[in-house]
C-alpha positions as CSV (number, residue, x, y, z in Angstrom):
1,M,0.3,-0.2,0.2
2,F,3.2,2.7,0.8
3,E,6.6,2.3,-1.1
4,H,8.6,5.0,0.8
5,G,6.6,6.8,2.8
6,V,3.9,7.4,0.0
7,V,0.9,6.1,-1.4
8,S,1.5,3.6,-4.2
9,R,-0.3,2.2,-6.6
10,K,-2.0,-0.7,-5.1
11,G,-2.6,1.6,-2.7
12,F,-4.4,3.9,-4.5
13,R,-6.5,0.8,-6.7
14,L,-7.7,-0.3,-2.6
15,L,-8.8,3.5,-2.4
16,L,-11.0,3.4,-4.6
17,V,-12.1,-0.2,-4.5
18,A,-12.9,0.6,-1.3
19,S,-15.3,4.3,-2.1
20,W,-16.6,1.7,-4.2
21,V,-17.9,-0.9,-1.5
22,L,-18.3,1.5,0.5
23,A,-20.8,4.0,-2.2
24,F,-22.5,0.4,-2.6
25,V,-23.1,0.5,0.3
26,A,-24.1,4.2,1.2
27,V,-27.0,3.2,-1.8
28,I,-28.1,-0.3,-0.6
29,A,-27.9,1.6,3.6
30,H,-30.4,4.8,2.3
31,F,-33.5,2.4,0.8
32,V,-33.2,-0.6,3.8
33,T,-33.3,2.2,6.0
34,Q,-36.4,4.5,4.9
35,R,-38.6,2.0,7.1
36,S,-36.8,3.1,10.3
37,L,-37.3,7.0,9.5
38,P,-40.1,8.3,11.6
39,P,-43.7,7.3,10.5
40,E,-44.3,10.9,10.0
41,L,-41.1,11.1,7.5
42,Q,-42.1,7.7,6.2
43,S,-46.3,9.5,5.1
44,W,-44.3,12.6,3.9
45,L,-41.8,11.3,1.9
46,Y,-44.7,8.4,0.2
47,A,-46.5,11.8,-0.4
48,Y,-43.5,13.3,-2.1
49,H,-42.6,11.0,-3.7
50,H,-46.4,9.8,-5.4
51,S,-46.8,13.8,-5.9
52,P,-47.2,14.9,-9.8
53,Q,-45.6,17.9,-8.7
54,Y,-42.5,16.7,-7.8
55,Q,-41.8,13.8,-9.9
56,P,-38.4,13.7,-11.7
57,S,-38.8,15.6,-15.4
58,P,-37.2,13.3,-18.1
59,G,-34.5,16.1,-18.9
60,R,-33.1,15.3,-14.8
61,T,-33.4,12.1,-15.5
62,I,-30.8,12.2,-17.9
63,L,-28.6,14.9,-16.6
64,L,-28.6,12.5,-13.5
65,L,-27.8,8.8,-15.2
66,L,-24.8,11.1,-17.4
67,C,-23.8,12.1,-14.3
68,L,-23.2,8.4,-12.9
69,V,-21.8,6.8,-16.2
70,A,-19.3,9.7,-16.1
71,G,-18.7,9.2,-12.1
72,F,-18.2,5.3,-13.2
73,A,-16.1,5.9,-16.3
74,N,-14.3,8.4,-14.8
75,S,-13.4,6.2,-11.4
76,V,-12.4,3.3,-13.7
77,G,-10.1,5.5,-15.9
78,L,-8.8,6.7,-12.5
79,F,-8.1,2.6,-11.7
80,A,-6.7,2.2,-14.8
81,F,-3.9,5.8,-14.2
82,K,-5.6,6.9,-17.6
83,R,-4.2,10.2,-18.0
84,W,-8.1,11.7,-19.4
85,A,-9.7,10.0,-15.6
86,K,-7.1,12.7,-14.1
87,Y,-7.9,15.8,-15.8
88,S,-11.9,14.5,-16.1
89,L,-11.7,14.4,-12.7
90,I,-12.8,18.1,-11.1
91,P,-15.4,18.5,-14.1
92,V,-17.3,15.2,-13.9
93,T,-16.8,16.1,-9.7
94,I,-18.4,19.4,-9.6
95,F,-20.7,18.2,-12.7
96,G,-21.9,15.7,-10.2
97,Y,-22.3,18.3,-7.1
98,L,-24.1,21.1,-9.4
99,V,-26.9,17.8,-10.7
100,V,-27.3,16.9,-7.4
101,G,-27.6,20.3,-6.5
102,V,-31.1,20.5,-8.2
103,S,-32.4,16.6,-7.6
104,R,-35.3,15.9,-5.0
105,I,-35.0,16.0,-1.1
106,T,-33.9,12.8,0.2
107,L,-34.0,11.6,4.0
108,D,-31.9,9.3,5.8
109,V,-30.7,8.3,9.0
110,A,-27.4,9.5,10.7
111,W,-25.6,6.4,10.7
112,V,-26.7,5.9,6.4
113,V,-25.4,10.5,6.3
114,S,-21.6,9.0,8.0
115,L,-21.3,6.6,5.7
116,K,-21.8,9.8,3.0
117,S,-19.4,11.5,4.9
118,V,-16.3,8.9,5.1
119,L,-17.3,8.4,1.3
120,S,-16.7,12.2,0.6
121,I,-13.8,12.1,3.0
122,L,-12.4,8.9,0.7
123,F,-13.1,11.4,-2.7
124,G,-11.3,13.9,-1.6
125,V,-8.3,11.8,-0.1
126,T,-8.5,10.2,-4.3
127,I,-8.2,13.6,-5.3
128,S,-5.3,15.0,-3.5
129,L,-3.3,11.7,-4.2
130,A,-4.6,11.4,-8.1
131,F,-2.7,15.4,-7.8
132,F,-0.4,16.2,-5.6
133,S,1.1,13.0,-5.0
134,P,3.8,11.3,-5.7
135,L,1.6,9.3,-7.6
136,S,0.4,12.1,-10.1
137,K,2.9,11.4,-11.9
138,E,1.5,7.8,-12.5
139,F,-1.0,9.4,-14.4
140,D,1.7,10.6,-17.3
141,E,3.3,7.7,-17.9
142,P,3.4,6.1,-21.5
143,E,0.9,3.1,-21.2
144,R,2.4,-0.2,-19.3
145,Q,2.1,-3.6,-20.7
């Protein structure tokens, strides 16, 4: 994981895999824990999700899907140490925050919020390693066979 005090390629990949697993767990936990919300919040959420006024538009749905695909592709590119993945990381991240910022309301229990917070921290570490560590040079090297 570490070579000479810095994160190795293997360590960076482990960080990405840990992020993927944590993201999967957070999504599952979000849906599983909806039943543990107080009854008042559950009934409000049900009414909100079934109200014609708050149904997601096709455009918003397409943007969310594009965001998901772009994030996944970028993550796979980072795993493979592709140069394009490093330089598309920030634009894809900004795009994701803009799209999520106009999404519908979500409610989570505290530990799901904690999982998402840890995921954000891991993502920040990923960005810092990709740009500001000795490992960042790995993205600019020619392809390895």
